LOMI-204616 format. One record per atom (N, C-alpha, C): residue in one letter; x, y, z. Coordinates in pm, whole numbers, padded with zeros to 5 digits, always signed. Layout:
<rs>
AXYZ/...
</rs>
This chain:
<rs>
M+36193+12566-03208/M+36311+12409-03181/M+36448+12503-03237/T+36508+12416-03151/T+36667+12421-03143/T+36724+12361-03257/A+36850+12420-03320/A+36901+12363-03436/A+36938+12200-03412/H+36977+12161-03275/H+37025+12051-03253/H+36879+11967-03259/A+36753+12024-03247/A+36653+11917-03272/A+36575+11918-03399/E+36625+12038-03511/E+36607+12032-03630/E+36674+11940-03722/Q+36788+11899-03690/Q+36911+11837-03736/Q+36849+11698-03700/A+36813+11679-03603/A+36761+11532-03527/A+36606+11481-03622/L+36548+11589-03690/L+36441+11543-03785/L+36478+11394-03850/P+36422+11345-03893/P+36418+11208-03989/P+36388+11252-04131/I+36479+11245-04220/I+36462+11278-04382/I+36357+11187-04399/S+36317+11077-04380/S+36181+10990-04381/S+36067+11012-04348/V+35996+11029-04394/V+35885+11044-04288/V+35738+10936-04371/P+35618+10940-04235/P+35564+10793-04272/P+35435+10872-04336/P+35358+10793-04421/P+35265+10879-04502/P+35147+10915-04400/D+35164+11018-04288/D+35075+11060-04221/D+35022+11196-04277/R+34918+11232-04269/R+34850+11398-04295/R+34891+11478-04219/A+34896+11483-04136/A+34930+11533-04007/A+35112+11594-04030/E+35158+11468-04018/E+35323+11517-04030/E+35369+11573-04134/V+35301+11502-04237/V+35331+11590-04413/V+35320+11727-04383/E+35185+11760-04322/E+35127+11879-04358/E+35243+11965-04272/A+35308+11931-04148/A+35359+12012-04049/A+35527+12004-04106/R+35602+11882-04206/R+35714+11915-04285/R+35679+12026-04360/L+35594+12020-04463/L+35588+12104-04528/L+35569+12271-04485/H+35494+12269-04382/H+35498+12419-04344/H+35620+12449-04259/D+35718+12342-04213/D+35819+12349-04147/D+35926+12410-04265/G+35931+12339-04375/G+35993+12392-04495/G+36135+12305-04534/R+36161+12254-04400/R+36273+12153-04401/R+36222+11992-04527/F+36320+12017-04623/F+36302+11907-04716/F+36284+11752-04647/F+36218+11688-04671/F+36185+11534-04663/F+36175+11445-04778/W+36173+11329-04747/W+36144+11198-04874/W+35993+11132-04764/L+35901+11130-04881/L+35763+11018-04853/L+35770+10926-04953/D+35806+10780-04888/D+35775+10662-04972/D+35623+10604-04990/L+35551+10587-05072/L+35436+10543-05043/L+35450+10398-05161/H+35410+10318-05091/H+35434+10158-05121/H+35290+10104-05153/S+35272+10059-05263/S+35135+10039-05324/S+34981+10106-05209/P+35017+10267-05253/P+34915+10342-05229/P+34770+10316-05244/G+34697+10336-05134/G+34556+10352-05168/G+34479+10516-05184/E+34357+10492-05161/E+34247+10588-05190/E+34314+10714-05091/A+34378+10696-04943/A+34426+10819-04853/A+34548+10874-04907/E+34631+10726-04964/E+34759+10827-04992/E+34754+10899-05098/F+34682+10857-05198/F+34622+10942-05324/F+34587+11114-05278/A+34451+11086-05218/A+34398+11256-05152/A+34493+11302-05086/L+34652+11242-05008/L+34728+11300-04936/L+34793+11373-05084/L+34832+11303-05166/L+34916+11387-05313/L+34843+11464-05389/R+34658+11428-05351/R+34615+11534-05425/R+34561+11684-05351/D+34525+11641-05223/D+34493+11755-05130/D+34577+11833-05071/V+34695+11747-05020/V+34779+11827-04918/V+34904+11886-05036/F+34956+11814-05119/F+35056+11838-05221/F+34993+11904-05318/R+34863+11908-05338/R+34830+11952-05492/R+34872+11930-05580/F+34949+11804-05629/F+35007+11762-05754/F+34915+11782-05878/H+34952+11809-05948/H+34890+11826-06105/H+34793+11721-06158/E+34715+11716-06186/E+34610+11563-06197/E+34667+11502-06340/L+34743+11533-06388/L+34796+11469-06510/L+34933+11395-06447/A+35003+11417-06384/A+35098+11374-06303/A+35030+11240-06160/L+34933+11307-06126/L+34850+11165-06039/L+34781+11100-06127/E+34719+11138-06205/E+34680+11038-06339/E+34773+10903-06414/D+34901+10966-06422/D+35000+10877-06420/D+35103+10795-06306/S+35029+10821-06204/S+35082+10756-06095/S+34963+10659-06037/E+34879+10668-06090/E+34723+10618-06071/E+34735+10455-06160/D+34810+10483-06312/D+34823+10412-06413/D+34974+10399-06448/F+35010+10277-06371/F+35185+10260-06387/F+35176+10190-06565/H+35302+10103-06560/H+35382+10072-06677/H+35399+10198-06723/Q+35426+10273-06714/Q+35523+10400-06763/Q+35634+10374-06832/R+35670+10441-06928/R+35823+10479-07007/R+35872+10574-06898/P+36004+10530-06870/P+36089+10635-06834/P+36098+10778-06854/K+36066+10868-06765/K+36027+11014-06874/K+36049+11105-06694/L+36087+11247-06796/L+36076+11342-06673/L+35990+11436-06714/E+35936+11498-06635/E+35824+11614-06676/E+35816+11707-06595/D+35851+11828-06659/D+35842+11966-06574/D+35724+12021-06535/Y+35666+12026-06396/Y+35534+12112-06364/Y+35600+12264-06319/D+35472+12310-06285/D+35509+12441-06211/D+35579+12484-06099/D+35557+12355-06011/D+35662+12379-05898/D+35722+12229-05830/F+35735+12159-05938/F+35792+12029-05881/F+35816+11916-06075/V+35875+11857-06065/V+35934+11800-06149/V+35879+11632-06141/F+35843+11585-06221/F+35795+11417-06211/F+35873+11347-06294/L+35913+11215-06239/L+36032+11163-06282/L+35982+11006-06263/V+35980+10942-06442/V+35950+10801-06358/V+36065+10703-06398/V+36145+10623-06306/V+36242+10551-06292/V+36223+10394-06269/Y+36295+10335-06320/Y+36293+10186-06276/Y+36378+10100-06192/G+36393+10007-06108/G+36488+09957-06075/G+36485+09790-06040/A+36552+09673-06040/A+36527+09604-06056/A+36519+09528-05960/V+36440+09405-05905/V+36397+09314-05805/V+36373+09145-05839/P+36405+09048-05748/P+36376+08939-05797/P+36271+08899-05763/D+36155+08923-05890/D+36019+08876-05879/D+36032+08840-06037/E+35883+08812-06085/E+35862+08737-06187/E+35933+08823-06329/D+35891+08951-06331/D+35947+09106-06413/D+36055+09107-06396/L+36120+09109-06281/L+36229+09190-06200/L+36235+09336-06246/L+36110+09400-06255/L+36157+09523-06256/L+36053+09585-06150/V+36081+09676-06094/V+35988+09791-05978/V+35994+09904-06044/E+35867+09995-06067/E+35869+10127-06141/E+35821+10217-06043/V+35927+10311-06041/V+35890+10442-05929/V+35834+10558-05961/H+35773+10608-05932/H+35744+10728-05968/H+35791+10874-05839/C+35846+10991-05925/C+35909+11056-05813/C+35836+11184-05857/F+35781+11246-05728/F+35762+11385-05731/F+35849+11461-05662/Y+35925+11543-05739/Y+36071+11607-05663/Y+36073+11756-05657/S+36105+11849-05561/S+36127+11967-05558/S+36214+11995-05452/E+36260+12130-05441/E+36367+12186-05286/E+36316+12125-05196/R+36184+12110-05176/R+36121+12097-05031/R+36069+11959-05020/F+36071+11860-05104/F+36012+11718-05092/F+36081+11653-05184/L+36050+11498-05166/L+36093+11429-05260/L+35951+11304-05222/V+35853+11259-05338/V+35756+11176-05282/V+35774+11057-05407/T+35784+10923-05342/T+35810+10818-05429/T+35711+10711-05395/V+35659+10673-05517/V+35527+10586-05557/V+35575+10447-05601/H+35530+10375-05563/H+35540+10240-05636/H+35460+10116-05572/H+35401+10001-05658/H+35342+09916-05638/H+35417+09789-05570/D+35539+09753-05657/D+35597+09675-05635/D+35700+09679-05460/D+35716+09597-05419/D+35848+09604-05325/D+35974+09658-05376/C+36039+09732-05314/C+36181+09817-05323/C+36255+09779-05241/P+36340+09664-05232/P+36414+09678-05118/P+36534+09757-05080/A+36591+09813-05235/A+36683+09905-05201/A+36669+10011-05096/F+36552+10043-05095/F+36501+10172-05036/F+36538+10156-04843/A+36497+10007-04833/A+36509+10015-04669/A+36678+10035-04632/E+36757+09990-04692/E+36920+10034-04679/E+36932+10155-04699/L+36854+10228-04816/L+36864+10377-04835/L+36847+10439-04686/R+36723+10458-04663/R+36680+10523-04551/R+36788+10482-04443/K+36815+10424-04416/K+36940+10395-04327/K+37088+10507-04340/R+37115+10485-04484/R+37211+10579-04481/R+37204+10710-04505/L+37086+10752-04555/L+37021+10893-04589/L+37020+10933-04404/G+36974+10851-04323/G+36976+10915-04180/G+37108+10919-04098/R+37177+10896-04162/R+37326+10907-04109/R+37383+10973-04184/A+37357+11053-04302/A+37434+11126-04405/A+37397+11277-04401/H+37453+11377-04334/H+37381+11459-04326/H+37434+11561-04469/A+37554+11517-04562/A+37542+11546-04692/A+37416+11550-04760/A+37372+11399-04782/A+37272+11369-04837/A+37134+11415-04862/R+37098+11504-04723/R+37005+11601-04682/R+36970+11680-04806/E+37059+11738-04885/E+37062+11840-05003/E+36955+11758-05088/P+36874+11824-05136/P+36762+11786-05262/P+36828+11714-05331/A+36890+11746-05401/A+36934+11711-05541/A+36981+11577-05471/L+37061+11561-05379/L+37151+11443-05370/L+37072+11324-05284/V+36975+11373-05240/V+36853+11290-05216/V+36801+11201-05309/L+36757+11317-05424/L+36696+11243-05540/L+36778+11131-05627/H+36916+11203-05591/H+37034+11103-05632/H+37031+10961-05610/A+37027+10991-05455/A+37032+10879-05388/A+36964+10746-05402/V+36797+10786-05442/V+36688+10726-05452/V+36714+10659-05611/V+36748+10759-05692/V+36750+10708-05824/V+36886+10610-05842/D+37034+10659-05763/D+37097+10563-05797/D+37099+10409-05722/A+37000+10406-05601/A+37006+10263-05575/A+36906+10192-05685/L+36797+10308-05735/L+36715+10228-05841/L+36808+10125-05957/V+36868+10246-06016/V+36964+10165-06065/V+37093+10041-06055/D+37128+10086-05941/D+37235+09989-05905/D+37156+09860-05840/S+37057+09840-05829/S+36970+09711-05829/S+36987+09627-05941/F+36992+09683-06065/F+37000+09548-06146/F+37132+09521-06160/F+37240+09572-06089/F+37339+09451-06127/F+37323+09331-06050/P+37301+09339-05952/P+37313+09198-05893/P+37182+09097-05943/I+37088+09145-06016/I+36969+09097-06097/I+37044+09025-06275/V+37112+09121-06313/V+37160+09049-06431/V+37306+08997-06404/S+37335+09008-06280/S+37469+08893-06234/S+37400+08768-06225/S+37278+08742-06155/S+37237+08611-06153/S+37194+08550-06272/L+37154+08643-06355/L+37098+08586-06527/L+37228+08526-06581/D+37356+08630-06551/D+37472+08549-06627/D+37472+08435-06558/D+37484+08401-06423/D+37521+08233-06362/D+37420+08156-06431/R+37289+08181-06436/R+37202+08116-06462/R+37209+08044-06664/F+37271+08143-06698/F+37296+08125-06828/F+37402+07991-06849/D+37500+08011-06780/D+37591+07887-06730/D+37547+07796-06734/E+37424+07759-06624/E+37422+07674-06565/E+37308+07575-06686/L+37229+07655-06730/L+37184+07621-06847/L+37261+07563-06941/E+37377+07598-06993/E+37426+07550-07138/E+37514+07465-07048/D+37551+07432-06948/D+37586+07294-06899/D+37531+07176-06886/S+37376+07183-06848/S+37272+07134-06864/S+37261+07073-06957/I+37277+07140-07067/I+37184+07163-07230/I+37294+07046-07276/F+37431+07036-07274/F+37541+06967-07319/F+37505+06834-07269/V+37463+06808-07147/V+37441+06692-07077/V+37323+06621-07081/Q+37199+06690-07110/Q+37111+06649-07151/Q+36992+06745-07177/P+36965+06771-07316/P+36870+06877-07319/P+36720+06800-07295/S+36652+06893-07219/S+36505+06871-07216/S+36404+06983-07288/D+36243+06942-07237/D+36150+07091-07304/D+36178+07200-07150/E+36196+07147-07047/E+36184+07251-06934/E+36311+07324-06934/Q+36426+07291-06989/Q+36520+07401-07059/Q+36467+07507-07130/L+36446+07445-07262/L+36375+07553-07367/L+36262+07625-07319/K+36172+07553-07178/K+36080+07674-07129/K+36139+07778-07036/E+36235+07726-06983/E+36349+07830-06875/E+36379+07939-06988/L+36425+07893-07075/L+36528+07983-07180/L+36402+08091-07228/F+36309+08034-07255/F+36183+08122-07339/F+36158+08254-07242/A+36146+08183-07071/A+36134+08287-06976/A+36239+08365-06940/L+36344+08332-06936/L+36468+08465-06938/L+36446+08549-07065/K+36405+08499-07186/K+36426+08586-07255/K+36335+08709-07261/R+36189+08647-07240/R+36086+08769-07182/R+36134+08872-07096/Q+36231+08846-06994/Q+36240+08881-06905/Q+36367+08989-06924/L+36453+08940-06987/L+36535+09016-07054/L+36506+09148-07175/V+36384+09099-07236/V+36349+09187-07324/V+36261+09307-07245/G+36199+09274-07121/G+36138+09344-07037/G+36232+09480-06963/L+36342+09402-06955/L+36458+09451-06892/L+36515+09570-07002/R+36527+09520-07104/R+36567+09621-07228/R+36467+09708-07220/K+36338+09711-07221/K+36245+09808-07259/K+36219+09934-07127/A+36302+09918-07021/A+36313+09956-06916/A+36423+10055-06912/V+36548+09953-06957/V+36675+10010-06915/V+36743+10100-07018/T+36722+10104-07153/T+36746+10166-07257/T+36653+10260-07276/P+36555+10280-07242/P+36450+10445-07222/P+36547+10533-07105/Q+36557+10449-06995/Q+36584+10509-06904/Q+36774+10562-06935/R+36808+10464-07002/R+36967+10492-07024/R+36929+10645-07158/D+36898+10639-07191/D+36850+10795-07326/D+36802+10885-07220/L+36695+10874-07121/L+36663+10999-07048/L+36753+11020-06991/F+36862+10958-06907/F+36972+11038-06842/F+37072+11107-06928/A+37063+11054-07044/A+37169+11120-07137/A+37106+11260-07173/T+37000+11263-07200/T+36939+11415-07215/T+36948+11500-07104/L+36908+11435-06986/L+36919+11494-06860/L+37048+11559-06826/S+37142+11507-06851/S+37318+11509-06833/S+37312+11647-06907/N+37262+11675-07022/N+37275+11798-07086/N+37230+11891-07021/E+37052+11889-06960/E+36961+11985-06898/E+36959+11962-06719/I+37111+11926-06690/I+37078+11875-06542/I+37042+11984-06451/E+37066+12127-06559/E+37061+12219-06434/E+36889+12275-06412/T+36837+12217-06472/T+36680+12234-06507/T+36631+12142-06357/L+36696+12099-06314/L+36617+12038-06219/L+36643+12111-06054/P+36528+12119-06004/P+36559+12232-05853/P+36673+12180-05767/G+36723+12263-05721/G+36832+12217-05624/G+36972+12179-05624/M+36977+12168-05771/M+37125+12118-05838/M+37220+12179-05801/T+37316+12113-05750/T+37463+12164-05726/T+37547+12090-05791/P+37679+12181-05818/P+37794+12095-05879/P+37807+11961-05839/E+37807+11906-05716/E+37824+11765-05660/E+37699+11689-05714/A+37580+11753-05705/A+37470+11654-05759/A+37480+11625-05918/R+37522+11772-05989/R+37563+11734-06132/R+37694+11613-06163/R+37751+11573-06103/R+37855+11511-06125/R+37795+11377-06044/A+37713+11341-05958/A+37650+11235-05922/A+37595+11199-05999/F+37493+11250-06079/F+37419+11226-06195/F+37470+11199-06266/R+37612+11223-06330/R+37644+11164-06460/R+37718+11032-06406/D+37731+11014-06335/D+37773+10862-06283/D+37634+10749-06293/V+37542+10820-06242/V+37427+10746-06266/V+37413+10693-06440/Y+37451+10804-06499/Y+37453+10797-06627/Y+37550+10624-06665/D+37639+10639-06624/D+37757+10589-06678/D+37718+10475-06606/H+37670+10424-06501/H+37610+10292-06487/H+37491+10259-06597/L+37427+10337-06636/L+37307+10278-06712/L+37342+10253-06826/I+37470+10315-06862/I+37537+10241-07017/I+37595+10120-06989/R+37662+10090-06842/R+37712+09932-06846/R+37602+09865-06823/I+37483+09886-06758/I+37378+09785-06763/I+37318+09729-06909/S+37264+09890-06961/S+37272+09809-07083/S+37340+09749-07151/D+37415+09746-07210/D+37545+09673-07223/D+37506+09553-07195/L+37552+09517-07072/L+37518+09391-07019/L+37404+09316-07071/V+37269+09386-07055/V+37193+09342-07102/V+37168+09270-07218/D+37240+09393-07328/D+37283+09340-07468/D+37340+09210-07486/S+37431+09190-07399/S+37508+09063-07441/S+37470+08979-07399/Y+37373+08986-07280/Y+37313+08898-07195/Y+37211+08778-07311/R+37189+08924-07406/R+37069+08865-07500/R+37144+08782-07603/D+37256+08840-07666/D+37340+08718-07690/D+37368+08603-07645/L+37384+08590-07526/L+37444+08468-07439/L+37303+08402-07483/L+37202+08444-07446/L+37054+08365-07459/L+37038+08331-07567/T+37075+08386-07676/T+37053+08349-07871/T+37143+08219-07845/G+37273+08206-07775/G+37359+08103-07809/G+37317+08001-07731/A+37273+08030-07641/A+37172+07894-07539/A+37111+07832-07632/M+37044+07910-07690/M+36920+07844-07739/M+36945+07744-07885/D+37073+07829-07930/D+37122+07760-08069/D+37178+07627-08007/V+37272+07653-07916/V+37324+07490-07800/V+37168+07419-07795/Y+37085+07477-07754/Y+36992+07359-07738/Y+36953+07299-07863/L+36898+07376-07951/L+36868+07338-08092/L+36958+07251-08145/S+37100+07289-08165/S+37210+07185-08230/S+37239+07079-08149/T+37207+07062-08007/T+37226+06962-07920/T+37120+06837-07952/V+36999+06904-07914/V+36864+06829-07982/V+36881+06745-08147/S+36938+06873-08236/S+36983+06788-08393/S+37081+06692-08386/N+37157+06671-08315/N+37276+06646-08328/N+37220+06487-08258/R+37173+06501-08127/R+37093+06336-08068/R+37011+06279-08176/L+36923+06362-08216/L+36829+06344-08296/L+36903+06262-08488/N+37051+06287-08492/N+37100+06214-08585/N+37151+06108-08547/V+37200+06114-08456/V+37269+05993-08380/V+37154+05900-08352/V+37058+05887-08345/V+36918+05780-08368/V+36865+05754-08484/M+36872+05854-08556/M+36794+05829-08707/M+36940+05741-08777/K+37067+05715-08758/K+37197+05665-08798/K+37206+05515-08734/Q+37151+05529-08592/Q+37120+05405-08576/Q+37029+05331-08618/L+36918+05384-08623/L+36804+05318-08709/L+36846+05282-08839/T+36900+05363-08906/T+36925+05334-09087/T+37003+05222-09052/V+37110+05233-08919/V+37201+05103-08970/V+37118+04996-08943/I+37031+04952-08828/I+36943+04824-08810/I+36868+04829-08931/A+36791+04896-09023/A+36723+04883-09099/A+36816+04841-09233/T+36960+04887-09226/T+37047+04851-09338/T+37051+04684-09338/I+37109+04643-09175/I+37113+04466-09206/I+37017+04393-09207/F+36892+04457-09190/F+36796+04383-09216/F+36775+04391-09333/L+36788+04451-09402/L+36740+04446-09581/L+36803+04346-09634/P+36933+04289-09645/P+36922+04187-09709/P+36900+04051-09667/L+36892+04090-09539/L+36809+03938-09464/L+36654+03928-09495/T+36603+04028-09547/T+36438+04074-09558/T+36452+03992-09736/F+36555+04010-09815/F+36540+03965-09935/F+36554+03813-09924/L+36689+03771-09854/L+36683+03617-09826/L+36573+03552-09815/V+36499+03583-09704/V+36372+03517-09657/V+36289+03508-09760/G+36257+03646-09805/G+36181+03656-09944/G+36183+03575-10070/F+36334+03557-10087/F+36356+03476-10175/F+36364+03349-10165/F+36371+03267-10032/F+36377+03125-10049/F+36244+03081-10001/G+36128+03171-09992/G+35992+03154-09915/G+35941+03173-10070/Q+35952+03190-10187/Q+35934+03154-10330/Q+35909+03035-10349/N+35744+02999-10406/N+35706+02859-10388/N+35707+02767-10553/F+35851+02800-10569/F+35929+02748-10713/F+35921+02595-10666/G+35893+02512-10804/G+35892+02374-10768/G+36007+02320-10762/W+36141+02354-10837/W+36266+02322-10764/W+36327+02329-10621/M+36254+02449-10595/M+36331+02491-10452/M+36267+02411-10401/V+36116+02367-10371/V+36059+02305-10309/V+36118+02124-10326/D+36157+02112-10411/D+36212+01973-10445/D+36324+01932-10389/H+36420+02021-10371/H+36570+02022-10362/H+36641+02074-10233/V+36530+02203-10167/V+36602+02267-10062/V+36515+02210-09945/G+36556+02143-09856/G+36505+02075-09740/G+36546+01985-09649/G+36530+01962-09541/G+36596+01939-09482/G+36668+02028-09361/M+36730+01939-09266/M+36800+02033-09172/M+36912+02077-09179/G+36999+02040-09290/G+37115+02099-09363/G+37093+02206-09428/A+36964+02198-09509/A+36978+02324-09566/A+36905+02438-09491/F+36817+02393-09331/F+36767+02463-09285/F+36882+02551-09234/F+36986+02493-09151/F+37107+02560-09086/F+37168+02643-09199/A+37195+02581-09320/A+37282+02670-09390/A+37255+02765-09435/L+37112+02742-09518/L+37068+02864-09599/L+36967+02980-09525/G+36859+02865-09404/G+36787+02954-09325/G+36892+03042-09213/L+36959+02977-09155/L+37060+03064-09009/L+37199+03094-09101/G+37265+02995-09138/G+37386+03035-09153/G+37385+03134-09281/L+37362+03123-09393/L+37375+03238-09488/L+37303+03384-09409/E+37213+03388-09377/E+37139+03531-09274/E+37261+03551-09190/I+37328+03502-09097/I+37400+03520-09011/I+37545+03618-09083/V+37604+03507-09185/V+37715+03580-09253/V+37666+03696-09299/V+37575+03717-09358/V+37504+03842-09437/V+37568+03957-09337/A+37456+03955-09209/A+37437+04056-09121/A+37575+04083-09087/L+37680+03970-09064/L+37792+03997-08995/L+37884+04101-09127/F+37881+04062-09226/F+37947+04090-09352/F+37923+04274-09330/V+37792+04288-09344/V+37743+04419-09335/V+37780+04492-09190/A+37757+04440-09095/A+37797+04480-08977/A+37956+04526-08989/G+38007+04455-09009/G+38151+04484-09061/G+38227+04582-09156/M+38153+04568-09279/M+38153+04653-09345/M+38111+04806-09280/F+37990+04834-09186/F+37990+04980-09150/F+38071+04960-09019/R+38137+04883-08946/R+38228+04873-08852/R+38364+04964-08926/R+38419+04913-09036/R+38530+04957-09149/R+38503+05149-09168/R+38379+05138-09214/R+38351+05294-09257/R+38313+05392-09122/G+38344+05340-08990/G+38352+05420-08865/G+38213+05465-08852/W+38057+05416-08897/W+37958+05449-08853/W+37889+05402-08725/F+37963+05311-08697/F+37935+05285-08556/F+38077+05201-08482/
</rs>
């Protein structure tokens, strides 16, 4: 095979056993990405790559914490990225050595589609450590548009809550809270992992000075994302406080209105009850249309207007 033909080999290979065996025999670095692997793909990892059974067990059982484990001839890395689905997370397991990078994930990972094109055009990125960095960096950077969309949604919810609070808004606030908790559970351990890794970066296979600088940049991005997630948790708490305050204020307004109405009718109820007593003098002397209009209607109207005027002067409505 000529040097030009070797250079033309794509860095990303399909999950074909013959192709993988040929690339392993050839010794040139390659990237194998497995999306929702089945029994055939796990047999490839077990029989061709001969990965350690503990690492394979972790890849079959997802929902792992971000971590880095060093085996004899490869390292096993668990990292997270963000995708626009229900939990906002994609978990990626990486088997990495100087000869290959194998990534395993169940959820779709849109960041990898553009990354394959970019790696195919970049000769420098064919260095093993830089390919691993490109994969990790693509996953980390995928958090930024997701958290930015959350920020926009918080602003929209706060504006709509001020106009008209509803149960749907409260339900969405709790859903956002669950998503932020999930993001924090993924981002914070991943930030701590790369903080430790930045001090032990030389332990990764094929590490170069350029790759060391690149991984320090990933750690910086994780710090920014972690700070954003924490600040959005504060915004979410503020949005919930706004919702509860708005609902409480509206309830207070309704209660004040009902209290004013009840207070206006209180003296009217007293007057009606007083003149409704069956005393002889009242029966003999209070009668006729004049008494009806004067005492039955006029006195009650005057009392109602007086109480309403008093409330108006006090600014109660």
